C-alpha angles and dihedrals in degrees: 000000000000090000096054093105093060115088097213095042093146091063094058119099112245122213114247104203094189093052107096090201096056115109130176119260101263091192093060113104091221091054090049089050090053091050090050090050089052091050090051091048091049096047108028100069087061095049108044135247097299094062120116124180123198140161120254135193125207132168089276098051147275125325141160122245136183135208114217103195110262092353091081132221122337130179119243089184121006118247096261101112124108094222138031090237092055091052091050093049090049090051090052091050090050095049117122 
């Protein structure tokens, strides 16, 4: 059991893969990290080895940016999303 090391394991939500209404917890930092990893995997092969994607928050919302070596910072999706998760999903949808 992967949850055996956690004392209150019975309180944790368990994924139910066959439940069509189950969705991941998009507020969980680990889930956001996995989404960011997927964004990097989707975009980096098209940009070279000096490419780094990250989320960003401005006064207008969340977005996803990328640094292309000496070219500087560029937006993959503009910071217009209400949540970090929404910006990451939009970046995945916009991937080449």
